[in-house]
N, C-alpha and C positions, 0 to 999 in steps of 0.2 A: 560151303555145306548148305547154307540157307538157300542159295540159288538152285542147288540140286534138289532139295526137298520141295521147293516151290515148283520147279519144273515137273517133278513127279506128280504133285498134287494137281496141277493144271492139266497135265497129260492124262491122268486117271479120270478127271472130271470130263474132259472132252471125249475120251473113249467111252465113258459110261453114258454119255448123252444118247448113244445109239444101242447100248447093250442091255438096257433094263426094260422090265415090264413097265408099261405106262398107260395112263389114261389121259386123254387130251380133249380139248375143245377150242374153238376159235371164236373170235369176236372182231369187230372193227370200230374204228373211230376216225373222225375227220379232223385234220389240222387246218384251222382257218389261217394260221400264219403262213404255211407253205402251200395252202390250197391243194392238199393231197390227202388221199385216203390211206389209212394204215390198217393192216391186219394184225391182230394180236393172237398168238397161239399160246395156250396155257397147257403145260405138261406136268402131271404129277407122277413122280418116279417112286418106285418101291424101295429105294434105299434112303429115303428121307430128303431128297432134293426136289427142287421145284424150278422149272424152266419157264421163263416168259420170253417169247420171241416177238420182236416188233419189226414188221415188214412194210416198207413203202410199196404199195400195190403197183405203182408205175415202174418200180425198179426192184423186182423180187430177187435180184442177184446180190443185193447188199443188205441182208437182214442184220439186226442187232440182237444178240442172245444175252439174256441175263439169267444166271443160274444161282439160286439162293439155297441155303439150308432151308428145309421145310418150315422150320420154326421162325425164320426171319422174314417171311413174306408179310406178316402183319406189321412187323417193325418197319419194313420198306414202305408199306401203305401209310402208316402213322407219320413217318418222316415226310412223305409227300403232302399230307394234310397240313403239317407245320409249315412247309414251304409255301403252300397255297395261302395260308394265313398271312405270312410275311409278304408275299407278292401283293396281296390286296392292300395291306398297310402301306408298303413302299410305293405302290402305284398311286395311291391317294395322295401321299406326300409329294411325289414327283409332279403330278398334275397340278396340285395347289401351288407349287413353287416353279412351275414351267421348266422342269429339268428334262432335257432331251438328249443329253450325251453323257451317260454315266453307267458304270458297272461296279457291282460290289458282290462279293461272295456272301451267301446266306449261311449263317452258322447253324446248320442242322445236320446231325449225324445220320448216316445211312449204314445199313449192314454191309459187311463185305460180300462181294458177289464176284463170280467168274463172269467176265464179259468177253464175248467173241464178236468181232466185226471186221469189215474190210476197210483198209486204208491204202490208197494208191495201188490197188490190185493185190495187196498182201493181206493175208488173213492174220489178224492180231488176236491173241488170246492172253488175257491178263486178269490177275486178281486185283480188284479195285474197290475203292470207296468212292461213290459218286459225289461230285461237288456241284451244288446248285449256285448259279450266279444270276443275280438280278441285272437286267439290262433295260436302260431307258434310251430310246432312239427316236429319231424323227417319225418313224413309222409306228411307234407305240411302245408298249412295255411287255416284258416277257421274263421268263426264267429259263436259262439254258443249263444243261447237265453235261459235265465232262468229268475229268478227274485225272489222277495220277495212278497208273497201274504198274504192277510188277509182272512183266511177261516172262516167258520161258528163256528169252535170249538177252533181254536188256530191260532197263527201267524205261518206261514208255509213257510220255505225256499223252493222254487220251484227248482227242479233239472233242468239240461239242457234239454230242451224239443226238440229242433231241432238245427241242425248245417248245415251251408252252406259254400262251397268254392265259389270262384268267379263264376265259371261256373253254379253251382246249384242256386246261388242267382239270377243270370241273368234269368235263366229259371223260377224260382219261381215268380220273378217280372213280367215276361211276362204273366204268368197264372193269377195273381191277379191284373193286371192292371185295375183300377176302370172303365175305359171306356169299356174295354172288358167285365168285369163282368156285368156292367149295360146293355150293348147290349144283352148279352146272357140271362140275367134275363128277359129283356123286350120281347125278342123273345119267351122264354119259356112261359111267361105270355100270350102272344097273342095266342100261340098254345093251352094252357090250356083253354082259353076262347072259343075256338071252340067246346069244348066237355063238355058242361054244362048239 
């Protein structure tokens, strides 16, 4: 029964991605880890959901979509700020102690989100809680995000979807600052209303 309800919830969310009135705007940020540019698309939907799309500009066929309840976007942002604080602290400790081969999960809660992405050519849609993992390697220090999701057909371990070093995470947080996003969506909505 739970799998059926979860399947219906995910299916409804995915269908509603394209069926609602929406206001959107886009932004970009550069990943110094991967030396790639990413486009961010923010979509405010009229049924109280909020979509953030992360697209590798060099490979637009594999976007990652995160859909939150509208009220959870600030929660998501605040969780990322906590992760950044822990990344700064643990990076300092790792450098001081010359740690270069270590991984540990960062104990920060994230809101539930519907995530959609491609893996091995297959489209995966899952209800998930993102899990941040601190990584110390020869090339540096970063936090990677993955998680365990409940998809429509099976329980699915989500691969690492994106990684940030301190510099990248700071830039990402600037781009997704809720006040900035709200202001840009409101401005776009006002402009759209001029052209009815």
